[in-house]
Structures are given as structure tokens and as C-alpha cells.
C-alpha positions in Angstrom: 102.0 123.1 83.0 103.9 125.5 80.6 104.3 128.0 83.5 105.5 125.4 85.9 108.9 126.2 87.4 111.3 123.4 86.9 114.5 122.7 88.9 117.1 123.1 86.1 120.0 121.7 88.0 118.1 118.6 89.2 116.9 117.8 85.7 120.3 118.4 84.0 122.0 116.3 86.7 119.5 113.5 86.1 120.4 113.5 82.4 124.1 113.5 83.2 123.9 110.7 85.7 121.9 108.6 83.3 124.4 109.2 80.6 127.3 108.2 83.0 125.5 105.0 83.9 124.9 104.3 80.2 128.5 104.9 79.5 129.5 102.1 81.9 126.9 99.9 80.2 128.4 100.7 76.8 131.9 99.9 78.0 130.6 96.5 79.4 128.8 95.7 76.1 132.0 96.5 74.1 134.0 94.2 76.4 131.5 91.4 75.9 131.5 92.1 72.1 127.8 93.0 72.0 128.8 95.7 69.5 125.3 96.6 68.1 123.9 97.1 71.6 127.0 99.0 72.7 126.6 101.5 69.9 122.8 101.7 70.6 123.6 102.6 74.2 126.4 104.9 73.0 123.6 106.9 71.2 121.9 107.3 74.6 125.1 108.4 76.2 125.3 111.4 73.8 121.6 112.0 73.7 121.3 112.4 77.4 124.3 114.8 77.7 122.8 116.9 74.9 119.5 116.9 76.7 121.2 118.2 79.9 122.7 121.0 77.8 119.3 121.8 76.3 117.8 122.0 79.8 120.6 124.3 81.0 120.3 126.6 77.9 116.5 126.8 77.7 115.5 126.4 81.3 112.8 124.0 80.0 112.5 120.3 79.6 114.3 118.8 76.6 112.2 117.8 73.7 111.2 114.2 73.1 113.5 113.4 70.3 116.4 111.1 69.5 117.9 113.4 66.8 121.3 114.2 68.1 122.0 117.0 65.6 118.7 118.7 66.6 119.5 118.4 70.3 123.0 119.9 69.6 121.4 122.8 67.8 119.0 123.4 70.6 121.8 123.3 73.1 123.6 126.1 71.4 126.8 124.0 70.7 128.9 125.1 67.9 129.9 122.0 66.0 132.7 121.3 63.6 131.6 119.5 60.4 133.2 116.3 61.6 131.2 116.3 64.9 128.0 117.1 62.9 128.7 114.1 60.7 129.4 111.9 63.8 126.1 113.0 65.4 124.2 112.1 62.2 125.8 108.6 62.1 125.3 108.0 65.8 121.7 109.0 65.5 121.2 106.1 63.1 122.4 103.6 65.8 119.1 104.3 67.7 117.0 103.2 64.7 119.2 100.5 63.4 119.5 98.6 66.7 115.9 99.0 67.6 113.8 98.1 64.6 113.7 94.7 63.0 113.8 96.0 59.5 117.2 97.5 60.1 118.7 95.1 62.7 120.1 92.5 60.5 122.0 95.0 58.3 123.2 96.8 61.5 124.5 93.5 63.0 126.5 92.9 59.9 127.9 96.4 59.9 129.0 96.2 63.5 132.3 94.5 62.9 134.9 94.9 65.6 136.7 97.6 63.6 133.6 99.6 62.8 132.4 99.3 66.5 135.8 100.3 68.0 135.9 103.3 65.7 132.5 104.5 66.7 133.0 103.6 70.3 136.1 105.9 70.2 134.1 108.7 68.5 131.3 108.4 71.1 133.9 108.7 73.9 135.5 111.7 72.2 132.1 113.5 71.8 131.2 112.6 75.4 134.4 114.1 76.8 133.9 117.3 74.6 130.2 117.7 75.6 130.9 117.1 79.3 133.6 119.8 79.2 130.9 122.3 77.9 128.4 121.4 80.7 
């Protein structure tokens, strides 16, 4: 399987189209004030775009990881410190919304102000990454 030739464009486009669909879902969840789920989906928006970049750069399948900073490194992106920090925080949304141990604290953290700030940061990162694809 390691020597299997993959269709880079098809796989990258799959990740991009899934990210775009997730972006719509994130927007809808923000409108309905389901902030914790919106931010969880926001993590997927960024993860999938980074996976598309990894596929384009490496000509191989993206690794099975949710660590956004690691995916960014594998993609070859040069990140400013602010974006590195954002990726680290957004990566926590995956864990915090998913696992019961963290959910209650995350629900409390997801005030409208917090959520709008991170929604905006996710949109900013999405635009920046898409421009690099």
C-alpha cells in the first residue's frame, strides 16, 4: 500500500470540500448559539484545510491526527506566532467539545464573546490557508 499511487488533486479537493461544508455548519451553529459545537466544527474546518495542504506538499495521505500545529508544520506553512497560538487553542476545541471530562468547563467557557472571538479567528485562518492552497 505504501507504493500505491494516489490522486493528489482528488484527495486534496475532498478535504477542501469537506472543510467548506463544515464552515457552513459552523456558521449555522453560531447563528443558533450552539457555541461549543460551532467551535468544535471550526476545528474541523481548519484541520481539513491543513490536511489538503499536507496532501499537496507530501503527495501522500495526511496523517491521522487532530493536532493543528503538527499539520501546519507538515504542510510547510510558515506561521506567525499569533497563528501558532491560535492553532494551539483551536486544537483544544476538538478535545473539549468531545470528551465528557472537559465538556462542562468548555460549555462555560463558550460565552458569546469568547465564541465570537474564536469564530472570527477561525474565519481569518480559513481565508489565509485557502489563499495558500
